[in-house]
All heavy atoms as a GROMACS GRO file, in nm:
protein
  624
    1MET      N    1   0.083  -0.119   0.000
    1MET     CA    2   0.000   0.000   0.000
    1MET      C    3   0.087   0.125   0.000
    1MET      O    4   0.181   0.134   0.076
    1MET     CB    5  -0.089   0.002   0.124
    1MET     CG    6  -0.187  -0.109   0.134
    1MET     SD    7  -0.296  -0.078   0.272
    1MET     CE    8  -0.417  -0.198   0.238
    2ASP      N    9   0.053   0.220  -0.080
    2ASP     CA   10   0.117   0.351  -0.082
    2ASP      C   11   0.268   0.345  -0.068
    2ASP      O   12   0.327   0.400   0.023
    2ASP     CB   13   0.059   0.440   0.029
    2ASP     CG   14  -0.086   0.473   0.002
    2ASP    OD1   15  -0.130   0.473  -0.114
    2ASP    OD2   16  -0.156   0.500   0.100
    3GLY      N   17   0.335   0.273  -0.156
    3GLY     CA   18   0.480   0.272  -0.158
    3GLY      C   19   0.544   0.171  -0.064
    3GLY      O   20   0.665   0.162  -0.059
    4TYR      N   21   0.466   0.096   0.010
    4TYR     CA   22   0.524  -0.004   0.099
    4TYR      C   23   0.532  -0.138   0.027
    4TYR      O   24   0.450  -0.170  -0.058
    4TYR     CB   25   0.443  -0.016   0.228
    4TYR     CG   26   0.471   0.098   0.322
    4TYR    CD1   27   0.409   0.220   0.307
    4TYR    CD2   28   0.564   0.084   0.423
    4TYR    CE1   29   0.437   0.326   0.391
    4TYR    CE2   30   0.593   0.189   0.508
    4TYR     CZ   31   0.529   0.310   0.491
    4TYR     OH   32   0.558   0.414   0.575
    5ALA      N   33   0.633  -0.214   0.065
    5ALA     CA   34   0.658  -0.343   0.000
    5ALA      C   35   0.547  -0.442   0.030
    5ALA      O   36   0.487  -0.437   0.136
    5ALA     CB   37   0.792  -0.399   0.047
    6PRO      N   38   0.520  -0.536  -0.060
    6PRO     CA   39   0.421  -0.641  -0.033
    6PRO      C   40   0.466  -0.727   0.084
    6PRO      O   41   0.584  -0.735   0.115
    6PRO     CB   42   0.422  -0.724  -0.162
    6PRO     CG   43   0.482  -0.636  -0.265
    6PRO     CD   44   0.576  -0.545  -0.194
    7ALA      N   45   0.370  -0.789   0.153
    7ALA     CA   46   0.401  -0.876   0.267
    7ALA      C   47   0.504  -0.980   0.226
    7ALA      O   48   0.494  -1.040   0.119
    7ALA     CB   49   0.275  -0.944   0.318
    8GLY      N   50   0.603  -0.999   0.310
    8GLY     CA   51   0.706  -1.097   0.283
    8GLY      C   52   0.823  -1.044   0.202
    8GLY      O   53   0.925  -1.108   0.193
    9GLN      N   54   0.809  -0.926   0.141
    9GLN     CA   55   0.918  -0.865   0.065
    9GLN      C   56   0.987  -0.760   0.152
    9GLN      O   57   0.921  -0.678   0.212
    9GLN     CB   58   0.866  -0.800  -0.062
    9GLN     CG   59   0.976  -0.737  -0.145
    9GLN     CD   60   0.921  -0.675  -0.272
    9GLN    OE1   61   0.808  -0.696  -0.308
    9GLN    NE2   62   1.004  -0.597  -0.337
   10VAL      N   63   1.117  -0.764   0.158
   10VAL     CA   64   1.194  -0.672   0.242
   10VAL      C   65   1.274  -0.581   0.151
   10VAL      O   66   1.343  -0.626   0.062
   10VAL     CB   67   1.288  -0.751   0.335
   10VAL    CG1   68   1.374  -0.657   0.415
   10VAL    CG2   69   1.207  -0.841   0.426
   11THR      N   70   1.265  -0.449   0.175
   11THR     CA   71   1.338  -0.356   0.090
   11THR      C   72   1.443  -0.277   0.166
   11THR      O   73   1.527  -0.214   0.106
   11THR     CB   74   1.242  -0.258   0.021
   11THR    OG1   75   1.172  -0.184   0.122
   11THR    CG2   76   1.144  -0.330  -0.068
   12GLY      N   77   1.439  -0.277   0.300
   12GLY     CA   78   1.537  -0.202   0.375
   12GLY      C   79   1.559  -0.263   0.512
   12GLY      O   80   1.464  -0.310   0.574
   13TYR      N   81   1.686  -0.265   0.556
   13TYR     CA   82   1.713  -0.319   0.689
   13TYR      C   83   1.842  -0.260   0.743
   13TYR      O   84   1.924  -0.208   0.669
   13TYR     CB   85   1.721  -0.473   0.687
   13TYR     CG   86   1.833  -0.528   0.601
   13TYR    CD1   87   1.960  -0.550   0.655
   13TYR    CD2   88   1.813  -0.558   0.468
   13TYR    CE1   89   2.062  -0.599   0.577
   13TYR    CE2   90   1.915  -0.607   0.390
   13TYR     CZ   91   2.039  -0.628   0.445
   13TYR     OH   92   2.140  -0.676   0.369
   14GLN      N   93   1.857  -0.268   0.877
   14GLN     CA   94   1.979  -0.223   0.943
   14GLN      C   95   2.015  -0.327   1.047
   14GLN      O   96   1.930  -0.373   1.123
   14GLN     CB   97   1.956  -0.088   1.010
   14GLN     CG   98   2.077  -0.038   1.085
   14GLN     CD   99   2.050   0.096   1.151
   14GLN    OE1  100   1.942   0.150   1.144
   14GLN    NE2  101   2.150   0.147   1.218
   15VAL      N  102   2.142  -0.364   1.054
   15VAL     CA  103   2.189  -0.470   1.144
   15VAL      C  104   2.252  -0.409   1.268
   15VAL      O  105   2.333  -0.317   1.259
   15VAL     CB  106   2.290  -0.560   1.071
   15VAL    CG1  107   2.351  -0.662   1.164
   15VAL    CG2  108   2.224  -0.628   0.952
   16ILE      N  109   2.214  -0.464   1.385
   16ILE     CA  110   2.274  -0.426   1.514
   16ILE      C  111   2.292  -0.555   1.594
   16ILE      O  112   2.195  -0.615   1.638
   16ILE     CB  113   2.185  -0.328   1.591
   16ILE    CG1  114   2.160  -0.202   1.508
   16ILE    CG2  115   2.247  -0.294   1.725
   16ILE    CD1  116   2.056  -0.108   1.566
   17GLY      N  117   2.418  -0.599   1.611
   17GLY     CA  118   2.444  -0.724   1.685
   17GLY      C  119   2.383  -0.842   1.613
   17GLY      O  120   2.407  -0.865   1.494
   18LYS      N  121   2.301  -0.919   1.686
   18LYS     CA  122   2.231  -1.033   1.627
   18LYS      C  123   2.094  -0.993   1.574
   18LYS      O  124   2.022  -1.074   1.520
   18LYS     CB  125   2.212  -1.143   1.731
   18LYS     CG  126   2.342  -1.206   1.779
   18LYS     CD  127   2.317  -1.330   1.864
   18LYS     CE  128   2.239  -1.300   1.990
   18LYS     NZ  129   2.224  -1.416   2.078
   19ARG      N  130   2.058  -0.866   1.592
   19ARG     CA  131   1.926  -0.819   1.550
   19ARG      C  132   1.933  -0.738   1.422
   19ARG      O  133   2.031  -0.672   1.394
   19ARG     CB  134   1.862  -0.734   1.659
   19ARG     CG  135   1.814  -0.818   1.774
   19ARG     CD  136   1.728  -0.740   1.868
   19ARG     NE  137   1.669  -0.833   1.963
   19ARG     CZ  138   1.565  -0.805   2.036
   19ARG    NH1  139   1.508  -0.687   2.030
   19ARG    NH2  140   1.517  -0.895   2.119
   20CYS      N  141   1.824  -0.742   1.351
   20CYS     CA  142   1.812  -0.670   1.226
   20CYS      C  143   1.683  -0.590   1.229
   20CYS      O  144   1.575  -0.646   1.252
   20CYS     CB  145   1.810  -0.772   1.112
   20CYS     SG  146   1.791  -0.701   0.950
   21PHE      N  147   1.693  -0.459   1.212
   21PHE     CA  148   1.577  -0.371   1.200
   21PHE      C  149   1.532  -0.376   1.055
   21PHE      O  150   1.613  -0.357   0.964
   21PHE     CB  151   1.616  -0.228   1.238
   21PHE     CG  152   1.517  -0.124   1.194
   21PHE    CD1  153   1.408  -0.094   1.272
   21PHE    CD2  154   1.532  -0.059   1.073
   21PHE    CE1  155   1.316   0.003   1.232
   21PHE    CE2  156   1.442   0.037   1.031
   21PHE     CZ  157   1.333   0.068   1.111
   22VAL      N  158   1.404  -0.404   1.032
   22VAL     CA  159   1.352  -0.417   0.897
   22VAL      C  160   1.244  -0.312   0.876
   22VAL      O  161   1.145  -0.309   0.950
   22VAL     CB  162   1.292  -0.558   0.874
   22VAL    CG1  163   1.246  -0.574   0.730
   22VAL    CG2  164   1.392  -0.666   0.911
   23GLY      N  165   1.264  -0.226   0.779
   23GLY     CA  166   1.168  -0.120   0.752
   23GLY      C  167   1.096  -0.139   0.620
   23GLY      O  168   1.122  -0.231   0.544
   24ASN      N  169   1.001  -0.049   0.596
   24ASN     CA  170   0.924  -0.045   0.472
   24ASN      C  171   0.840  -0.171   0.452
   24ASN      O  172   0.825  -0.221   0.341
   24ASN     CB  173   1.016  -0.020   0.352
   24ASN     CG  174   0.941   0.034   0.233
   24ASN    OD1  175   0.842   0.105   0.249
   24ASN    ND2  176   0.986   0.000   0.114
   25LEU      N  177   0.784  -0.224   0.562
   25LEU     CA  178   0.700  -0.343   0.554
   25LEU      C  179   0.558  -0.306   0.513
   25LEU      O  180   0.509  -0.198   0.546
   25LEU     CB  181   0.693  -0.413   0.690
   25LEU     CG  182   0.824  -0.467   0.746
   25LEU    CD1  183   0.801  -0.522   0.886
   25LEU    CD2  184   0.882  -0.573   0.655
   26ALA      N  185   0.494  -0.397   0.442
   26ALA     CA  186   0.352  -0.380   0.411
   26ALA      C  187   0.273  -0.380   0.542
   26ALA      O  188   0.313  -0.446   0.639
   26ALA     CB  189   0.304  -0.494   0.322
   27TRP      N  190   0.164  -0.307   0.545
   27TRP     CA  191   0.086  -0.296   0.669
   27TRP      C  192   0.037  -0.433   0.717
   27TRP      O  193   0.021  -0.453   0.838
   27TRP     CB  194  -0.033  -0.203   0.648
   27TRP     CG  195   0.005  -0.066   0.606
   27TRP    CD1  196  -0.033  -0.003   0.491
   27TRP    CD2  197   0.088   0.028   0.676
   27TRP    NE1  198   0.023   0.123   0.485
   27TRP    CE2  199   0.098   0.144   0.598
   27TRP    CE3  200   0.157   0.024   0.797
   27TRP    CZ2  201   0.172   0.255   0.636
   27TRP    CZ3  202   0.231   0.134   0.835
   27TRP    CH2  203   0.238   0.247   0.756
   28LYS      N  204   0.015  -0.527   0.626
   28LYS     CA  205  -0.039  -0.658   0.667
   28LYS      C  206   0.070  -0.760   0.702
   28LYS      O  207   0.039  -0.873   0.737
   28LYS     CB  208  -0.131  -0.713   0.558
   28LYS     CG  209  -0.061  -0.746   0.429
   28LYS     CD  210  -0.161  -0.799   0.328
   28LYS     CE  211  -0.091  -0.841   0.200
   28LYS     NZ  212  -0.183  -0.903   0.106
   29THR      N  213   0.197  -0.723   0.696
   29THR     CA  214   0.305  -0.816   0.728
   29THR      C  215   0.298  -0.855   0.876
   29THR      O  216   0.286  -0.770   0.963
   29THR     CB  217   0.442  -0.752   0.700
   29THR    OG1  218   0.448  -0.716   0.562
   29THR    CG2  219   0.555  -0.848   0.732
   30SER      N  220   0.306  -0.984   0.904
   30SER     CA  221   0.301  -1.036   1.041
   30SER      C  222   0.441  -1.078   1.085
   30SER      O  223   0.533  -1.088   1.004
   30SER     CB  224   0.208  -1.157   1.049
   30SER     OG  225   0.266  -1.268   0.980
   31TRP      N  226   0.454  -1.108   1.215
   31TRP     CA  227   0.583  -1.158   1.266
   31TRP      C  228   0.617  -1.289   1.196
   31TRP      O  229   0.734  -1.317   1.169
   31TRP     CB  230   0.581  -1.174   1.419
   31TRP     CG  231   0.488  -1.281   1.468
   31TRP    CD1  232   0.358  -1.267   1.506
   31TRP    CD2  233   0.519  -1.420   1.481
   31TRP    NE1  234   0.306  -1.389   1.542
   31TRP    CE2  235   0.403  -1.485   1.528
   31TRP    CE3  236   0.632  -1.496   1.458
   31TRP    CZ2  237   0.398  -1.621   1.552
   31TRP    CZ3  238   0.627  -1.633   1.482
   31TRP    CH2  239   0.510  -1.693   1.529
   32GLN      N  240   0.516  -1.369   1.164
   32GLN     CA  241   0.542  -1.497   1.097
   32GLN      C  242   0.592  -1.475   0.955
   32GLN      O  243   0.681  -1.548   0.909
   32GLN     CB  244   0.414  -1.583   1.096
   32GLN     CG  245   0.438  -1.724   1.044
   32GLN     CD  246   0.526  -1.807   1.136
   32GLN    OE1  247   0.496  -1.820   1.254
   32GLN    NE2  248   0.633  -1.864   1.084
   33ASP      N  249   0.540  -1.373   0.886
   33ASP     CA  250   0.591  -1.340   0.752
   33ASP      C  251   0.739  -1.306   0.758
   33ASP      O  252   0.818  -1.350   0.674
   33ASP     CB  253   0.516  -1.220   0.693
   33ASP     CG  254   0.370  -1.249   0.662
   33ASP    OD1  255   0.337  -1.364   0.629
   33ASP    OD2  256   0.290  -1.154   0.673
   34LEU      N  257   0.778  -1.225   0.859
   34LEU     CA  258   0.920  -1.190   0.876
   34LEU      C  259   1.004  -1.313   0.902
   34LEU      O  260   1.110  -1.332   0.842
   34LEU     CB  261   0.938  -1.093   0.992
   34LEU     CG  262   0.916  -0.946   0.966
   34LEU    CD1  263   0.947  -0.867   1.092
   34LEU    CD2  264   0.997  -0.895   0.851
   35LYS      N  265   0.956  -1.398   0.992
   35LYS     CA  266   1.032  -1.520   1.026
   35LYS      C  267   1.049  -1.608   0.902
   35LYS      O  268   1.160  -1.657   0.876
   35LYS     CB  269   0.961  -1.597   1.137
   35LYS     CG  270   1.039  -1.716   1.186
   35LYS     CD  271   0.974  -1.778   1.307
   35LYS     CE  272   1.062  -1.891   1.361
   35LYS     NZ  273   1.007  -1.946   1.484
   36ASP      N  274   0.943  -1.626   0.828
   36ASP     CA  275   0.949  -1.710   0.708
   36ASP      C  276   1.048  -1.653   0.605
   36ASP      O  277   1.123  -1.727   0.544
   36ASP     CB  278   0.811  -1.725   0.645
   36ASP     CG  279   0.715  -1.806   0.730
   36ASP    OD1  280   0.761  -1.876   0.823
   36ASP    OD2  281   0.594  -1.798   0.704
   37ARG      N  282   1.046  -1.522   0.588
   37ARG     CA  283   1.135  -1.459   0.489
   37ARG      C  284   1.282  -1.468   0.530
   37ARG      O  285   1.368  -1.498   0.449
   37ARG     CB  286   1.094  -1.312   0.472
   37ARG     CG  287   1.186  -1.230   0.384
   37ARG     CD  288   1.188  -1.284   0.242
   37ARG     NE  289   1.264  -1.197   0.156
   37ARG     CZ  290   1.393  -1.214   0.128
   37ARG    NH1  291   1.459  -1.315   0.180
   37ARG    NH2  292   1.456  -1.130   0.048
   38PHE      N  293   1.311  -1.444   0.658
   38PHE     CA  294   1.450  -1.437   0.703
   38PHE      C  295   1.508  -1.572   0.742
   38PHE      O  296   1.630  -1.584   0.757
   38PHE     CB  297   1.463  -1.337   0.818
   38PHE     CG  298   1.470  -1.195   0.770
   38PHE    CD1  299   1.356  -1.120   0.753
   38PHE    CD2  300   1.592  -1.137   0.738
   38PHE    CE1  301   1.362  -0.990   0.707
   38PHE    CE2  302   1.600  -1.008   0.692
   38PHE     CZ  303   1.483  -0.934   0.676
   39ARG      N  304   1.428  -1.676   0.754
   39ARG     CA  305   1.484  -1.807   0.787
   39ARG      C  306   1.570  -1.860   0.673
   39ARG      O  307   1.652  -1.948   0.692
   39ARG     CB  308   1.376  -1.907   0.828
   39ARG     CG  309   1.289  -1.956   0.719
   39ARG     CD  310   1.200  -2.075   0.757
   39ARG     NE  311   1.162  -2.076   0.895
   39ARG     CZ  312   1.038  -2.087   0.941
   39ARG    NH1  313   0.938  -2.099   0.855
   39ARG    NH2  314   1.013  -2.090   1.069
   40GLU      N  315   1.556  -1.802   0.554
   40GLU     CA  316   1.644  -1.836   0.443
   40GLU      C  317   1.788  -1.795   0.473
   40GLU      O  318   1.882  -1.849   0.415
   40GLU     CB  319   1.598  -1.765   0.315
   40GLU     CG  320   1.459  -1.801   0.271
   40GLU     CD  321   1.408  -1.709   0.161
   40GLU    OE1  322   1.487  -1.631   0.104
   40GLU    OE2  323   1.288  -1.717   0.131
   41CYS      N  324   1.805  -1.697   0.562
   41CYS     CA  325   1.938  -1.643   0.594
   41CYS      C  326   2.002  -1.709   0.715
   41CYS      O  327   2.124  -1.697   0.734
   41CYS     CB  328   1.927  -1.493   0.621
   41CYS     SG  329   1.854  -1.402   0.486
   42GLY      N  330   1.924  -1.774   0.799
   42GLY     CA  331   1.978  -1.837   0.919
   42GLY      C  332   1.868  -1.874   1.016
   42GLY      O  333   1.750  -1.868   0.985
   43THR      N  334   1.909  -1.913   1.138
   43THR     CA  335   1.815  -1.954   1.242
   43THR      C  336   1.757  -1.830   1.310
   43THR      O  337   1.827  -1.757   1.380
   43THR     CB  338   1.884  -2.044   1.346
   43THR    OG1  339   1.943  -2.155   1.279
   43THR    CG2  340   1.785  -2.092   1.450
   44VAL      N  341   1.628  -1.808   1.290
   44VAL     CA  342   1.560  -1.693   1.348
   44VAL      C  343   1.506  -1.733   1.485
   44VAL      O  344   1.432  -1.831   1.497
   44VAL     CB  345   1.445  -1.645   1.256
   44VAL    CG1  346   1.368  -1.532   1.321
   44VAL    CG2  347   1.499  -1.605   1.120
   45VAL      N  348   1.544  -1.657   1.589
   45VAL     CA  349   1.498  -1.688   1.724
   45VAL      C  350   1.391  -1.592   1.773
   45VAL      O  351   1.323  -1.619   1.872
   45VAL     CB  352   1.616  -1.691   1.825
   45VAL    CG1  353   1.712  -1.803   1.791
   45VAL    CG2  354   1.687  -1.558   1.833
   46TYR      N  355   1.371  -1.479   1.704
   46TYR     CA  356   1.272  -1.381   1.748
   46TYR      C  357   1.236  -1.289   1.630
   46TYR      O  358   1.324  -1.248   1.555
   46TYR     CB  359   1.329  -1.296   1.861
   46TYR     CG  360   1.245  -1.178   1.904
   46TYR    CD1  361   1.138  -1.195   1.991
   46TYR    CD2  362   1.272  -1.051   1.856
   46TYR    CE1  363   1.061  -1.086   2.030
   46TYR    CE2  364   1.195  -0.942   1.895
   46TYR     CZ  365   1.090  -0.961   1.982
   46TYR     OH  366   1.014  -0.854   2.021
   47THR      N  367   1.108  -1.261   1.616
   47THR     CA  368   1.062  -1.159   1.522
   47THR      C  369   0.946  -1.084   1.585
   47THR      O  370   0.873  -1.139   1.666
   47THR     CB  371   1.014  -1.217   1.387
   47THR    OG1  372   0.906  -1.308   1.410
   47THR    CG2  373   1.125  -1.286   1.312
   48ASN      N  374   0.933  -0.958   1.547
   48ASN     CA  375   0.820  -0.879   1.594
   48ASN      C  376   0.795  -0.767   1.494
   48ASN      O  377   0.889  -0.707   1.443
   48ASN     CB  378   0.849  -0.820   1.731
   48ASN     CG  379   0.725  -0.764   1.798
   48ASN    OD1  380   0.613  -0.788   1.755
   48ASN    ND2  381   0.745  -0.688   1.904
   49VAL      N  382   0.669  -0.742   1.466
   49VAL     CA  383   0.628  -0.626   1.386
   49VAL      C  384   0.571  -0.525   1.484
   49VAL      O  385   0.480  -0.557   1.561
   49VAL     CB  386   0.523  -0.666   1.280
   49VAL    CG1  387   0.470  -0.542   1.208
   49VAL    CG2  388   0.582  -0.764   1.181
   50MET      N  389   0.628  -0.405   1.486
   50MET     CA  390   0.585  -0.303   1.580
   50MET      C  391   0.446  -0.253   1.545
   50MET      O  392   0.413  -0.233   1.428
   50MET     CB  393   0.682  -0.186   1.582
   50MET     CG  394   0.822  -0.225   1.623
   50MET     SD  395   0.824  -0.313   1.780
   50MET     CE  396   0.942  -0.440   1.742
   51ARG      N  397   0.364  -0.234   1.648
   51ARG     CA  398   0.225  -0.191   1.630
   51ARG      C  399   0.195  -0.072   1.721
   51ARG      O  400   0.256  -0.058   1.826
   51ARG     CB  401   0.130  -0.306   1.660
   51ARG     CG  402   0.158  -0.426   1.569
   51ARG     CD  403   0.046  -0.528   1.569
   51ARG     NE  404   0.075  -0.632   1.473
   51ARG     CZ  405   0.049  -0.624   1.343
   51ARG    NH1  406  -0.007  -0.517   1.293
   51ARG    NH2  407   0.079  -0.723   1.261
   52ASP      N  408   0.099   0.009   1.679
   52ASP     CA  409   0.059   0.123   1.761
   52ASP      C  410  -0.046   0.078   1.863
   52ASP      O  411  -0.079  -0.041   1.873
   52ASP     CB  412   0.010   0.239   1.675
   52ASP     CG  413  -0.117   0.210   1.597
   52ASP    OD1  414  -0.189   0.113   1.629
   52ASP    OD2  415  -0.147   0.286   1.504
   53ASP      N  416  -0.101   0.173   1.938
   53ASP     CA  417  -0.199   0.140   2.043
   53ASP      C  418  -0.326   0.076   1.989
   53ASP      O  419  -0.396   0.006   2.062
   53ASP     CB  420  -0.235   0.266   2.122
   53ASP     CG  421  -0.119   0.318   2.204
   53ASP    OD1  422  -0.026   0.239   2.233
   53ASP    OD2  423  -0.119   0.438   2.238
   54ASP      N  424  -0.357   0.102   1.863
   54ASP     CA  425  -0.474   0.041   1.799
   54ASP      C  426  -0.441  -0.089   1.728
   54ASP      O  427  -0.521  -0.140   1.651
   54ASP     CB  428  -0.536   0.140   1.700
   54ASP     CG  429  -0.592   0.264   1.768
   54ASP    OD1  430  -0.644   0.251   1.882
   54ASP    OD2  431  -0.581   0.373   1.709
   55MET      N  432  -0.319  -0.140   1.751
   55MET     CA  433  -0.270  -0.265   1.693
   55MET      C  434  -0.250  -0.258   1.542
   55MET      O  435  -0.246  -0.361   1.474
   55MET     CB  436  -0.360  -0.384   1.730
   55MET     CG  437  -0.366  -0.412   1.879
   55MET     SD  438  -0.202  -0.429   1.953
   55MET     CE  439  -0.144  -0.578   1.877
   56ARG      N  440  -0.233  -0.139   1.488
   56ARG     CA  441  -0.199  -0.124   1.346
   56ARG      C  442  -0.048  -0.128   1.333
   56ARG      O  443   0.025  -0.073   1.415
   56ARG     CB  444  -0.252   0.008   1.293
   56ARG     CG  445  -0.404   0.014   1.285
   56ARG     CD  446  -0.447   0.148   1.234
   56ARG     NE  447  -0.405   0.248   1.332
   56ARG     CZ  448  -0.467   0.361   1.357
   56ARG    NH1  449  -0.574   0.392   1.288
   56ARG    NH2  450  -0.422   0.445   1.448
   57SER      N  451  -0.002  -0.191   1.226
   57SER     CA  452   0.142  -0.199   1.201
   57SER      C  453   0.201  -0.061   1.184
   57SER      O  454   0.140   0.028   1.124
   57SER     CB  455   0.168  -0.281   1.075
   57SER     OG  456   0.303  -0.275   1.038
   58LYS      N  457   0.321  -0.043   1.238
   58LYS     CA  458   0.395   0.081   1.218
   58LYS      C  459   0.484   0.073   1.092
   58LYS      O  460   0.553   0.168   1.059
   58LYS     CB  461   0.483   0.112   1.338
   58LYS     CG  462   0.403   0.149   1.462
   58LYS     CD  463   0.496   0.188   1.575
   58LYS     CE  464   0.417   0.237   1.695
   58LYS     NZ  465   0.509   0.285   1.800
   59GLY      N  466   0.484  -0.044   1.024
   59GLY     CA  467   0.560  -0.059   0.900
   59GLY      C  468   0.704  -0.100   0.920
   59GLY      O  469   0.783  -0.096   0.827
   60TRP      N  470   0.740  -0.143   1.043
   60TRP     CA  471   0.877  -0.190   1.068
   60TRP      C  472   0.874  -0.300   1.173
   60TRP      O  473   0.777  -0.318   1.245
   60TRP     CB  474   0.969  -0.076   1.109
   60TRP     CG  475   0.937  -0.008   1.239
   60TRP    CD1  476   0.846   0.092   1.260
   60TRP    CD2  477   0.997  -0.033   1.366
   60TRP    NE1  478   0.846   0.130   1.391
   60TRP    CE2  479   0.938   0.055   1.458
   60TRP    CE3  480   1.095  -0.121   1.411
   60TRP    CZ2  481   0.973   0.057   1.593
   60TRP    CZ3  482   1.130  -0.118   1.545
   60TRP    CH2  483   1.068  -0.030   1.634
   61GLY      N  484   0.984  -0.377   1.174
   61GLY     CA  485   0.994  -0.488   1.268
   61GLY      C  486   1.138  -0.521   1.301
   61GLY      O  487   1.231  -0.457   1.251
   62ILE      N  488   1.154  -0.623   1.385
   62ILE     CA  489   1.286  -0.668   1.429
   62ILE      C  490   1.295  -0.819   1.408
   62ILE      O  491   1.201  -0.892   1.436
   62ILE     CB  492   1.308  -0.636   1.578
   62ILE    CG1  493   1.310  -0.485   1.598
   62ILE    CG2  494   1.435  -0.701   1.631
   62ILE    CD1  495   1.318  -0.442   1.743
   63VAL      N  496   1.410  -0.861   1.357
   63VAL     CA  497   1.441  -1.003   1.342
   63VAL      C  498   1.570  -1.029   1.418
   63VAL      O  499   1.668  -0.957   1.401
   63VAL     CB  500   1.461  -1.041   1.193
   63VAL    CG1  501   1.496  -1.189   1.179
   63VAL    CG2  502   1.337  -1.006   1.112
   64GLU      N  503   1.570  -1.131   1.505
   64GLU     CA  504   1.692  -1.169   1.577
   64GLU      C  505   1.734  -1.309   1.535
   64GLU      O  506   1.653  -1.402   1.533
   64GLU     CB  507   1.670  -1.166   1.728
   64GLU     CG  508   1.795  -1.200   1.806
   64GLU     CD  509   1.778  -1.187   1.955
   64GLU    OE1  510   1.692  -1.111   2.000
   64GLU    OE2  511   1.851  -1.257   2.028
   65PHE      N  512   1.863  -1.320   1.503
   65PHE     CA  513   1.920  -1.448   1.463
   65PHE      C  514   1.990  -1.515   1.580
   65PHE      O  515   2.020  -1.451   1.680
   65PHE     CB  516   2.019  -1.428   1.348
   65PHE     CG  517   1.954  -1.388   1.220
   65PHE    CD1  518   1.940  -1.254   1.186
   65PHE    CD2  519   1.903  -1.483   1.133
   65PHE    CE1  520   1.878  -1.214   1.069
   65PHE    CE2  521   1.842  -1.445   1.014
   65PHE     CZ  522   1.829  -1.311   0.983
   66GLU      N  523   2.019  -1.643   1.566
   66GLU     CA  524   2.086  -1.720   1.671
   66GLU      C  525   2.230  -1.674   1.692
   66GLU      O  526   2.278  -1.669   1.805
   66GLU     CB  527   2.081  -1.869   1.637
   66GLU     CG  528   2.125  -1.960   1.750
   66GLU     CD  529   2.095  -2.105   1.719
   66GLU    OE1  530   2.140  -2.154   1.613
   66GLU    OE2  531   2.026  -2.167   1.801
   67THR      N  532   2.299  -1.641   1.583
   67THR     CA  533   2.440  -1.600   1.594
   67THR      C  534   2.465  -1.472   1.515
   67THR      O  535   2.397  -1.445   1.416
   67THR     CB  536   2.534  -1.709   1.538
   67THR    OG1  537   2.515  -1.717   1.396
   67THR    CG2  538   2.512  -1.844   1.603
   68PRO      N  539   2.566  -1.394   1.556
   68PRO     CA  540   2.603  -1.275   1.479
   68PRO      C  541   2.649  -1.309   1.337
   68PRO      O  542   2.632  -1.228   1.247
   68PRO     CB  543   2.717  -1.214   1.560
   68PRO     CG  544   2.699  -1.265   1.698
   68PRO     CD  545   2.641  -1.403   1.681
   69GLN      N  546   2.707  -1.427   1.317
   69GLN     CA  547   2.754  -1.464   1.184
   69GLN      C  548   2.638  -1.470   1.084
   69GLN      O  549   2.653  -1.431   0.968
   69GLN     CB  550   2.826  -1.598   1.184
   69GLN     CG  551   2.868  -1.636   1.042
   69GLN     CD  552   2.959  -1.755   1.035
   69GLN    OE1  553   3.008  -1.802   1.135
   69GLN    NE2  554   2.982  -1.800   0.913
   70GLU      N  555   2.522  -1.518   1.129
   70GLU     CA  556   2.407  -1.525   1.038
   70GLU      C  557   2.366  -1.385   0.993
   70GLU      O  558   2.326  -1.365   0.879
   70GLU     CB  559   2.291  -1.597   1.106
   70GLU     CG  560   2.319  -1.743   1.126
   70GLU     CD  561   2.221  -1.811   1.219
   70GLU    OE1  562   2.184  -1.752   1.322
   70GLU    OE2  563   2.183  -1.925   1.187
   71VAL      N  564   2.379  -1.288   1.081
   71VAL     CA  565   2.349  -1.150   1.044
   71VAL      C  566   2.455  -1.101   0.945
   71VAL      O  567   2.424  -1.032   0.848
   71VAL     CB  568   2.343  -1.058   1.167
   71VAL    CG1  569   2.318  -0.914   1.126
   71VAL    CG2  570   2.235  -1.105   1.262
   72GLY      N  571   2.580  -1.140   0.968
   72GLY     CA  572   2.687  -1.105   0.873
   72GLY      C  573   2.660  -1.164   0.737
   72GLY      O  574   2.685  -1.100   0.634
   73ASP      N  575   2.608  -1.286   0.733
   73ASP     CA  576   2.572  -1.349   0.606
   73ASP      C  577   2.463  -1.268   0.537
   73ASP      O  578   2.464  -1.253   0.416
   73ASP     CB  579   2.526  -1.493   0.628
   73ASP     CG  580   2.637  -1.584   0.676
   73ASP    OD1  581   2.756  -1.545   0.665
   73ASP    OD2  582   2.606  -1.693   0.726
   74LEU      N  583   2.370  -1.216   0.612
   74LEU     CA  584   2.263  -1.134   0.557
   74LEU      C  585   2.321  -1.010   0.491
   74LEU      O  586   2.280  -0.972   0.382
   74LEU     CB  587   2.166  -1.092   0.669
   74LEU     CG  588   2.057  -0.993   0.632
   74LEU    CD1  589   1.961  -1.056   0.532
   74LEU    CD2  590   1.983  -0.951   0.758
   75ARG      N  591   2.420  -0.949   0.553
   75ARG     CA  592   2.483  -0.831   0.495
   75ARG      C  593   2.547  -0.864   0.360
   75ARG      O  594   2.537  -0.786   0.267
   75ARG     CB  595   2.592  -0.778   0.589
   75ARG     CG  596   2.538  -0.706   0.707
   75ARG     CD  597   2.652  -0.655   0.790
   75ARG     NE  598   2.602  -0.586   0.907
   75ARG     CZ  599   2.676  -0.558   1.012
   75ARG    NH1  600   2.802  -0.592   1.016
   75ARG    NH2  601   2.624  -0.495   1.115
   76ARG      N  602   2.613  -0.979   0.351
   76ARG     CA  603   2.679  -1.016   0.226
   76ARG      C  604   2.578  -1.050   0.118
   76ARG      O  605   2.600  -1.024   0.002
   76ARG     CB  606   2.775  -1.132   0.250
   76ARG     CG  607   2.902  -1.089   0.316
   76ARG     CD  608   3.002  -1.202   0.321
   76ARG     NE  609   2.966  -1.307   0.413
   76ARG     CZ  610   2.977  -1.301   0.546
   76ARG    NH1  611   3.022  -1.192   0.604
   76ARG    NH2  612   2.944  -1.402   0.621
   77ASP      N  613   2.465  -1.113   0.159
   77ASP     CA  614   2.364  -1.152   0.062
   77ASP      C  615   2.283  -1.032   0.014
   77ASP      O  616   2.226  -1.034  -0.094
   77ASP     CB  617   2.268  -1.256   0.120
   77ASP     CG  618   2.339  -1.390   0.146
   77ASP    OD1  619   2.448  -1.410   0.089
   77ASP    OD2  620   2.286  -1.471   0.221
   78GLY      N  621   2.276  -0.925   0.102
   78GLY     CA  622   2.211  -0.799   0.070
   78GLY      C  623   2.076  -0.814   0.015
   78GLY      O  624   2.009  -0.744  -0.039
   0.00000   0.00000   0.00000
C-alpha cells in the first residue's frame, strides 16, 4: 500500500548485533511473515512487527538471529 513493499518482501534493513531492523514493511506483514522470509538467511529466534496502540502496524519490525555470523551473512547476501 502507498509505496510499501508487499508482505514478505523486504526492501530495507539495518543490522545491530544479532538483531536486524527491517523497515518499509507492508501494513499486513506479520511476525510470521518476517520469520518465514528471514529463515532463508539463518536460524531466526525472534521476530516482531511493531504496532501502535490500535494494533496497526507501524511498518517496521525486528528479526533476531541465533548467531552474529548469520546477520553477517545477511549483509553479504544484501
